[in-house]
Each structure stands twice: as C-alpha cells, then as structure tokens.
N, C-alpha and C positions, 0 to 999 in steps of 0.2 A: 877764056874768062866768061864768055856768054853761057857756056855749058854749065859752069859752076853756079851761076846765078839761076839758071833754069832748074837745076837739081835742088838748090836751096829753096826755091819757090815751091816746088812740088812737095818737098819734105815739110815745109811750113804749113802748107794747106792740109796735108795729110795729118800732121800733128794737131792742128786746130780742129779738124773734123773729129778726131778721136777724143780730144779734151772736151769738146762740146757734148758729145754723147755721154761720156763718163761723168761730166758735171751734172747732167740731168739726173742720172741714176744716183749720184751722191747727194744731190739736193733732195730727192725723194726719200732717201734713207735718213737724212737728217731731219726731215719733216716728220717721218714716222717715229724716230727716236724722241723728238721733242713732244709728240703727242703721247707717247707711252709714259714719259716722265711726268707730264701734266696729269694724266689719269692716275698714276701712282701717288703723286703728291695730293691730289684731290681726295682719293680714297683714304689716305692716311689722315688727312685733315678731318674728314667726316667721322672716322673712327675715334679720333682724339676728342672731338667736340661732343660726341654722343654721351649723354648722362648714363650713370649706372642703371637707373630705373628703366630707361628706354632700352638699354642693352638686355636686361632681364626679360622685358616684354617681347623683344624680337626673337630671343632664344626660345621662349616658351611657345611661340606660334607654330 
C-alpha cells in the first residue's frame, strides 16, 4: 500500500510539473492571440471611421 502511495505521489508531482510548463506556454499564446485580435479590431475601427476625403488624401500621397 505504501508503494502505491509513493507511485501516486510521483505521478502527481510529474503531472503538476508538466501542466505548469504547458500552462505558461498556453497563457503566452492566449496573450498573443488577444493582442492580435485587438490590433485587428483597432485597424478596422480606424478604417471605418476614416472619412472619404482623408482616404483620398492618404492614397494620393
């Protein structure tokens, strides 16, 4: 019974170590995705709010 507890403890520690590492990577990927979505929405908003006169001026430059 003691051996089963020891194996379970080792497996739990190993699983926790892997989850912690992958959680860091997943968190960074989610942060990158949120940043990309924000930049995309921000650029769409700027394009939609731009008046036609400003648009013609920026194209002619």
